[in-house]
VONU-983749 format. One record per atom (N, C-alpha, C): x, y, z; atom name; residue in three letters; residue number from 1. Coordinates in Angstrom, 1 decimal, always signed. Example, Ala and Ser with C-alpha at 12.3 -4.5 7.8 and 13.67 -1.06 7.14 Angstrom:
# VONU-983749
       xx       yy       zz   atom   res     n
    +13.2     -5.7     +7.8      N   Ala     1
    +12.3     -4.5     +7.8     CA   Ala     1
    +13.2     -3.3     +7.8      C   Ala     1
    +12.8     -2.2     +7.1      N   Ser     2
    +13.7     -1.1     +7.1     CA   Ser     2
    +12.9     +0.0     +7.9      C   Ser     2
***
This chain:
# VONU-983749
       xx       yy       zz   atom   res     n
    -66.4    -27.5   +194.8      N   Ala     1
    -67.2    -27.9   +196.0     CA   Ala     1
    -67.6    -29.4   +195.8      C   Ala     1
    -67.6    -30.0   +197.0      N   Thr     2
    -67.9    -31.5   +197.0     CA   Thr     2
    -69.2    -31.7   +197.8      C   Thr     2
    -70.0    -32.5   +197.3      N   Thr     3
    -71.3    -32.9   +197.9     CA   Thr     3
    -71.0    -34.2   +198.7      C   Thr     3
    -71.4    -34.2   +200.0      N   Arg     4
    -71.3    -35.4   +200.8     CA   Arg     4
    -72.6    -35.7   +201.5      C   Arg     4
    -72.9    -36.9   +201.6      N   Leu     5
    -74.1    -37.4   +202.3     CA   Leu     5
    -73.7    -37.5   +203.8      C   Leu     5
    -74.4    -36.8   +204.7      N   Val     6
    -74.1    -36.8   +206.1     CA   Val     6
    -75.0    -37.8   +206.9      C   Val     6
    -76.2    -38.1   +206.3      N   Ser     7
    -77.1    -39.0   +207.0     CA   Ser     7
    -76.7    -40.5   +206.6      C   Ser     7
    -75.5    -40.9   +207.1      N   Val     8
    -75.0    -42.2   +206.8     CA   Val     8
    -75.0    -43.0   +208.1      C   Val     8
    -75.3    -44.3   +208.1      N   Gly     9
    -75.3    -45.1   +209.3     CA   Gly     9
    -73.9    -45.1   +209.9      C   Gly     9
    -73.9    -45.3   +211.3      N   Phe    10
    -72.6    -45.4   +212.0     CA   Phe    10
    -71.6    -46.4   +211.4      C   Phe    10
    -72.2    -47.5   +210.8      N   Asp    11
    -71.4    -48.5   +210.2     CA   Asp    11
    -71.2    -48.3   +208.7      C   Asp    11
    -71.4    -47.1   +208.2      N   Ala    12
    -71.3    -46.7   +206.8     CA   Ala    12
    -72.4    -47.3   +205.9      C   Ala    12
    -73.4    -47.9   +206.5      N   Ser    13
    -74.6    -48.4   +205.8     CA   Ser    13
    -75.5    -47.2   +205.4      C   Ser    13
    -76.5    -47.5   +204.6      N   Gln    14
    -77.5    -46.5   +204.3     CA   Gln    14
    -78.3    -46.3   +205.6      C   Gln    14
    -78.7    -45.0   +205.8      N   Ala    15
    -79.5    -44.6   +207.0     CA   Ala    15
    -80.8    -45.3   +206.9      C   Ala    15
    -81.3    -45.8   +208.1      N   Asn    16
    -82.5    -46.6   +208.2     CA   Asn    16
    -83.7    -45.7   +208.6      C   Asn    16
    -84.8    -45.8   +208.0      N   Gln    17
    -86.0    -45.0   +208.4     CA   Gln    17
    -87.0    -45.9   +209.2      C   Gln    17
    -87.8    -45.2   +210.0      N   Thr    18
    -88.8    -45.9   +210.8     CA   Thr    18
    -90.2    -45.8   +210.2      C   Thr    18
    -90.4    -44.9   +209.3      N   Asn    19
    -91.7    -44.7   +208.7     CA   Asn    19
    -91.5    -44.0   +207.4      C   Asn    19
    -92.6    -43.8   +206.7      N   Ser    20
    -92.6    -43.2   +205.4     CA   Ser    20
    -92.2    -41.7   +205.4      C   Ser    20
    -92.3    -41.1   +206.6      N   Phe    21
    -92.0    -39.7   +206.7     CA   Phe    21
    -90.5    -39.4   +207.1      C   Phe    21
    -89.7    -40.5   +207.2      N   Ala    22
    -88.3    -40.4   +207.6     CA   Ala    22
    -87.5    -39.5   +206.7      C   Ala    22
    -86.5    -39.0   +207.3      N   Gly    23
    -85.5    -38.2   +206.5     CA   Gly    23
    -84.8    -37.2   +207.4      C   Gly    23
    -84.2    -36.2   +206.7      N   Val    24
    -83.5    -35.1   +207.3     CA   Val    24
    -84.2    -33.8   +207.2      C   Val    24
    -84.2    -33.0   +208.2      N   Asp    25
    -84.9    -31.8   +208.2     CA   Asp    25
    -84.1    -30.7   +209.0      C   Asp    25
    -84.4    -29.5   +208.9      N   Gly    26
    -83.9    -28.4   +209.7     CA   Gly    26
    -82.4    -28.3   +209.8      C   Gly    26
    -81.8    -28.2   +208.6      N   Val    27
    -80.3    -28.2   +208.5     CA   Val    27
    -79.7    -26.8   +208.8      C   Val    27
    -78.6    -26.7   +209.5      N   Ala    28
    -77.9    -25.5   +209.7     CA   Ala    28
    -76.4    -25.9   +209.6      C   Ala    28
    -75.6    -25.0   +209.0      N   Thr    29
    -74.2    -25.2   +208.7     CA   Thr    29
    -73.3    -24.1   +209.3      C   Thr    29
    -72.2    -24.5   +209.9      N   Ser    30
    -71.3    -23.5   +210.5     CA   Ser    30
    -70.7    -22.7   +209.3      C   Ser    30
    -70.2    -21.5   +209.6      N   Ser    31
    -69.7    -20.6   +208.5     CA   Ser    31
    -68.6    -21.2   +207.7      C   Ser    31
    -67.7    -22.1   +208.3      N   Asp    32
    -66.7    -22.7   +207.5     CA   Asp    32
    -67.1    -24.1   +206.9      C   Asp    32
    -68.3    -24.5   +207.1      N   Gly    33
    -68.8    -25.7   +206.6     CA   Gly    33
    -68.4    -27.0   +207.3      C   Gly    33
    -67.6    -26.9   +208.3      N   Arg    34
    -67.1    -28.1   +209.0     CA   Arg    34
    -68.3    -28.8   +209.8      C   Arg    34
    -69.1    -28.0   +210.4      N   Trp    35
    -70.2    -28.6   +211.3     CA   Trp    35
    -71.6    -28.4   +210.6      C   Trp    35
    -72.3    -29.5   +210.6      N   Ile    36
    -73.7    -29.5   +210.1     CA   Ile    36
    -74.6    -30.0   +211.2      C   Ile    36
    -75.6    -29.2   +211.6      N   Ala    37
    -76.6    -29.7   +212.6     CA   Ala    37
    -77.8    -30.0   +211.8      C   Ala    37
    -78.5    -31.0   +212.2      N   Tyr    38
    -79.8    -31.4   +211.5     CA   Tyr    38
    -80.6    -32.3   +212.4      C   Tyr    38
    -81.9    -32.4   +212.1      N   Thr    39
    -82.8    -33.3   +212.8     CA   Thr    39
    -83.1    -34.4   +211.8      C   Thr    39
    -83.3    -35.6   +212.4      N   Ser    40
    -83.6    -36.8   +211.5     CA   Ser    40
    -84.4    -37.8   +212.3      C   Ser    40
    -85.2    -38.6   +211.6      N   Thr    41
    -85.8    -39.8   +212.3     CA   Thr    41
    -85.1    -41.1   +211.9      C   Thr    41
    -84.0    -41.0   +211.1      N   Tyr    42
    -83.2    -42.2   +210.9     CA   Tyr    42
    -82.7    -42.7   +212.2      C   Tyr    42
    -82.6    -44.0   +212.4      N   Trp    43
    -82.3    -44.5   +213.7     CA   Trp    43
    -80.9    -45.2   +213.8      C   Trp    43
    -80.1    -45.2   +212.7      N   Asn    44
    -78.8    -45.9   +212.8     CA   Asn    44
    -77.7    -44.9   +212.5      C   Asn    44
    -77.9    -43.6   +212.7      N   Leu    45
    -76.8    -42.7   +212.4     CA   Leu    45
    -75.7    -42.7   +213.5      C   Leu    45
    -76.1    -43.1   +214.7      N   Val    46
    -75.1    -43.3   +215.8     CA   Val    46
    -75.4    -44.7   +216.4      C   Val    46
    -74.4    -45.3   +216.9      N   Glu    47
    -74.6    -46.6   +217.5     CA   Glu    47
    -75.4    -46.5   +218.8      C   Glu    47
    -76.4    -47.4   +219.0      N   Gly    48
    -77.2    -47.4   +220.2     CA   Gly    48
    -78.4    -46.6   +220.1      C   Gly    48
    -78.7    -45.9   +219.0      N   Asp    49
    -79.9    -45.1   +218.9     CA   Asp    49
    -81.1    -46.1   +218.7      C   Asp    49
    -82.3    -45.6   +219.0      N   Ser    50
    -83.5    -46.5   +218.9     CA   Ser    50
    -84.4    -46.0   +217.7      C   Ser    50
    -85.2    -47.0   +217.3      N   Ala    51
    -86.1    -46.7   +216.1     CA   Ala    51
    -87.4    -46.2   +216.7      C   Ala    51
    -87.4    -45.1   +217.4      N   Asp    52
    -88.6    -44.6   +218.1     CA   Asp    52
    -89.4    -43.7   +217.2      C   Asp    52
    -88.9    -43.3   +216.0      N   Gly    53
    -89.6    -42.4   +215.1     CA   Gly    53
    -89.6    -40.9   +215.5      C   Gly    53
    -88.9    -40.6   +216.6      N   Ala    54
    -88.8    -39.2   +217.0     CA   Ala    54
    -87.7    -38.5   +216.2      C   Ala    54
    -87.9    -37.2   +216.0      N   Leu    55
    -86.9    -36.4   +215.4     CA   Leu    55
    -85.8    -36.2   +216.4      C   Leu    55
    -84.6    -36.7   +216.1      N   Asp    56
    -83.4    -36.5   +217.0     CA   Asp    56
    -82.5    -35.4   +216.4      C   Asp    56
    -81.7    -34.8   +217.2      N   Leu    57
    -80.8    -33.8   +216.8     CA   Leu    57
    -79.4    -34.3   +216.7      C   Leu    57
    -78.7    -34.0   +215.6      N   Tyr    58
    -77.4    -34.5   +215.3     CA   Tyr    58
    -76.5    -33.4   +214.9      C   Tyr    58
    -75.2    -33.6   +215.1      N   Ile    59
    -74.1    -32.7   +214.6     CA   Ile    59
    -73.2    -33.6   +213.8      C   Ile    59
    -72.9    -33.3   +212.6      N   Trp    60
    -72.0    -34.0   +211.8     CA   Trp    60
    -70.7    -33.2   +211.6      C   Trp    60
    -69.6    -33.8   +211.8      N   Asp    61
    -68.2    -33.2   +211.7     CA   Asp    61
    -67.6    -33.6   +210.4      C   Asp    61
    -67.4    -32.6   +209.5      N   Arg    62
    -66.8    -32.9   +208.2     CA   Arg    62
    -65.4    -33.5   +208.3      C   Arg    62
    -64.6    -33.1   +209.3      N   Glu    63
    -63.3    -33.6   +209.4     CA   Glu    63
    -63.2    -35.0   +209.8      C   Glu    63
    -64.1    -35.5   +210.6      N   Thr    64
    -64.1    -36.9   +211.1     CA   Thr    64
    -65.1    -37.8   +210.3      C   Thr    64
    -66.1    -37.1   +209.7      N   Gly    65
    -67.1    -37.9   +209.0     CA   Gly    65
    -68.1    -38.5   +210.0      C   Gly    65
    -68.1    -38.1   +211.2      N   Gln    66
    -68.9    -38.8   +212.3     CA   Gln    66
    -70.1    -37.9   +212.7      C   Gln    66
    -71.2    -38.6   +213.0      N   Asn    67
    -72.4    -37.9   +213.5     CA   Asn    67
    -72.3    -38.1   +215.1      C   Asn    67
    -72.9    -37.1   +215.7      N   Arg    68
    -73.1    -37.1   +217.2     CA   Arg    68
    -74.5    -36.8   +217.5      C   Arg    68
    -75.2    -37.6   +218.2      N   Arg    69
    -76.6    -37.4   +218.6     CA   Arg    69
    -76.6    -36.6   +219.9      C   Arg    69
    -77.4    -35.5   +219.9      N   Leu    70
    -77.5    -34.7   +221.1     CA   Leu    70
    -78.6    -35.2   +221.9      C   Leu    70
    -78.5    -35.0   +223.2      N   Pro    71
    -79.5    -35.6   +224.1     CA   Pro    71
    -80.9    -35.0   +223.9      C   Pro    71
    -81.9    -35.8   +224.3      N   Gly    72
    -83.3    -35.4   +224.2     CA   Gly    72
    -83.9    -35.8   +222.9      C   Gly    72
    -85.2    -35.5   +222.7      N   Asn    73
    -85.9    -35.8   +221.4     CA   Asn    73
    -87.0    -34.8   +221.3      C   Asn    73
    -88.0    -35.1   +220.4      N   Ala    74
    -89.1    -34.3   +220.1     CA   Ala    74
    -88.6    -32.9   +219.5      C   Ala    74
    -87.6    -33.0   +218.7      N   Tyr    75
    -87.1    -31.8   +218.0     CA   Tyr    75
    -87.9    -31.5   +216.8      C   Tyr    75
    -88.0    -30.3   +216.5      N   Arg    76
    -88.8    -29.8   +215.3     CA   Arg    76
    -87.9    -29.4   +214.2      C   Arg    76
    -86.9    -28.6   +214.6      N   Ser    77
    -86.0    -28.0   +213.5     CA   Ser    77
    -84.8    -27.5   +214.2      C   Ser    77
    -83.7    -27.4   +213.5      N   Val    78
    -82.5    -26.7   +213.9     CA   Val    78
    -82.6    -25.3   +213.4      C   Val    78
    -82.3    -24.4   +214.3      N   Val    79
    -82.4    -23.0   +214.0     CA   Val    79
    -81.0    -22.4   +213.6      C   Val    79
    -80.0    -22.7   +214.3      N   Asp    80
    -78.6    -22.2   +214.0     CA   Asp    80
    -77.6    -23.0   +214.7      C   Asp    80
    -76.3    -22.9   +214.2      N   Ile    81
    -75.2    -23.5   +214.8     CA   Ile    81
    -74.1    -22.4   +214.8      C   Ile    81
    -73.3    -22.4   +215.9      N   Ser    82
    -72.2    -21.4   +216.0     CA   Ser    82
    -71.1    -21.8   +215.0      C   Ser    82
    -70.2    -20.8   +214.7      N   Asp    83
    -69.1    -21.0   +213.8     CA   Asp    83
    -68.2    -22.2   +214.1      C   Asp    83
    -68.0    -22.4   +215.5      N   Asp    84
    -67.1    -23.5   +215.9     CA   Asp    84
    -67.8    -24.8   +216.2      C   Asp    84
    -69.2    -24.8   +215.9      N   Gly    85
    -70.0    -26.0   +216.1     CA   Gly    85
    -70.3    -26.4   +217.5      C   Gly    85
    -69.9    -25.5   +218.5      N   Arg    86
    -70.1    -25.8   +219.9     CA   Arg    86
    -71.5    -25.6   +220.3      C   Arg    86
    -72.2    -24.5   +219.8      N   Leu    87
    -73.5    -24.2   +220.2     CA   Leu    87
    -74.5    -24.5   +219.1      C   Leu    87
    -75.6    -25.1   +219.5      N   Val    88
    -76.7    -25.4   +218.5     CA   Val    88
    -78.0    -25.0   +219.1      C   Val    88
    -78.7    -24.1   +218.4      N   Ala    89
    -80.1    -23.7   +218.8     CA   Ala    89
    -81.1    -24.5   +218.0      C   Ala    89
    -82.1    -25.1   +218.7      N   Ala    90
    -83.1    -25.9   +218.0     CA   Ala    90
    -84.5    -25.7   +218.6      C   Ala    90
    -85.5    -25.9   +217.8      N   Gln    91
    -86.9    -25.9   +218.3     CA   Gln    91
    -87.2    -27.3   +218.8      C   Gln    91
    -87.9    -27.4   +219.9      N   Thr    92
    -88.3    -28.7   +220.4     CA   Thr    92
    -89.8    -28.5   +220.9      C   Thr    92
    -90.5    -29.7   +220.8      N   Thr    93
    -91.9    -29.6   +221.1     CA   Thr    93
    -92.3    -30.7   +222.1      C   Thr    93
    -91.7    -30.7   +223.3      N   Pro    94
    -92.1    -31.7   +224.3     CA   Pro    94
    -93.5    -31.3   +224.8      C   Pro    94
    -94.3    -32.3   +225.1      N   Ser    95
    -95.6    -32.0   +225.8     CA   Ser    95
    -96.5    -31.0   +225.0      C   Ser    95
    -96.3    -31.0   +223.7      N   Gly    96
    -97.2    -30.1   +222.9     CA   Gly    96
    -96.8    -28.7   +222.8      C   Gly    96
    -95.9    -28.2   +223.6      N   Gly    97
    -95.4    -26.8   +223.6     CA   Gly    97
    -94.3    -26.6   +222.5      C   Gly    97
    -94.0    -25.4   +222.3      N   Leu    98
    -92.9    -25.1   +221.4     CA   Leu    98
    -91.9    -24.3   +222.1      C   Leu    98
    -90.7    -24.8   +222.2      N   Phe    99
    -89.6    -24.2   +223.0     CA   Phe    99
    -88.3    -24.1   +222.1      C   Phe    99
    -87.5    -23.1   +222.4      N   Tyr   100
    -86.2    -23.1   +221.8     CA   Tyr   100
    -85.1    -23.5   +222.8      C   Tyr   100
    -84.2    -24.4   +222.4      N   Arg   101
    -83.2    -24.8   +223.4     CA   Arg   101
    -81.8    -24.6   +222.8      C   Arg   101
    -80.9    -24.3   +223.6      N   Leu   102
    -79.5    -24.1   +223.2     CA   Leu   102
    -78.7    -25.2   +223.8      C   Leu   102
    -78.0    -26.0   +223.0      N   Phe   103
    -77.1    -27.0   +223.4     CA   Phe   103
    -75.7    -26.5   +223.4      C   Phe   103
    -75.0    -26.8   +224.5      N   Asp   104
    -73.6    -26.4   +224.6     CA   Asp   104
    -72.7    -27.7   +224.5      C   Asp   104
    -72.0    -27.9   +223.4      N   Gly   105
    -71.2    -29.1   +223.2     CA   Gly   105
    -70.1    -29.2   +224.1      C   Gly   105
    -69.6    -28.2   +224.7      N   Asp   106
    -68.5    -28.3   +225.7     CA   Asp   106
    -68.9    -28.9   +227.0      C   Asp   106
    -70.1    -28.4   +227.5      N   Thr   107
    -70.6    -28.9   +228.8     CA   Thr   107
    -71.6    -30.0   +228.7      C   Thr   107
    -72.2    -30.2   +227.5      N   Gly   108
    -73.2    -31.2   +227.3     CA   Gly   108
    -74.6    -30.8   +227.9      C   Gly   108
    -74.7    -29.5   +228.1      N   Ser   109
    -76.0    -29.0   +228.8     CA   Ser   109
    -76.9    -28.3   +227.8      C   Ser   109
    -78.1    -28.3   +228.1      N   Phe   110
    -79.2    -27.6   +227.4     CA   Phe   110
    -79.7    -26.5   +228.2      C   Phe   110
    -80.0    -25.4   +227.6      N   Asp   111
    -80.7    -24.3   +228.3     CA   Asp   111
    -82.0    -24.0   +227.4      C   Asp   111
    -83.1    -23.8   +228.1      N   Thr   112
    -84.3    -23.4   +227.4     CA   Thr   112
    -84.3    -21.8   +227.2      C   Thr   112
    -84.5    -21.4   +226.0      N   Leu   113
    -84.4    -19.9   +225.7     CA   Leu   113
    -85.8    -19.3   +225.9      C   Leu   113
    -85.8    -18.1   +226.4      N   Asp   114
    -87.1    -17.4   +226.6     CA   Asp   114
    -87.5    -16.7   +225.3      C   Asp   114
***
């Protein structure tokens, strides 16, 4: 087994933090280990991200070594990821509430789960 750091800047630099609480949280891995979904406050994991200090949701692809930032913010934790990496369930806390959202990577859409 090989250990790889997934929270690497888009330009292969060290991930940048916005505050002392920065880091990676709420990790879920697909059954074959190709896809890793996680939340992070690091702001240079993908090009064009902002240093707003919010927990953003990412999917890392082991085959390409690339991170993809999913839309939205105010994430709390990743709950699960499908075997093929297409669906990601996460907790989000917009406006002080707690919701579960399902992201579909094929359509780019989110659904709020009841």
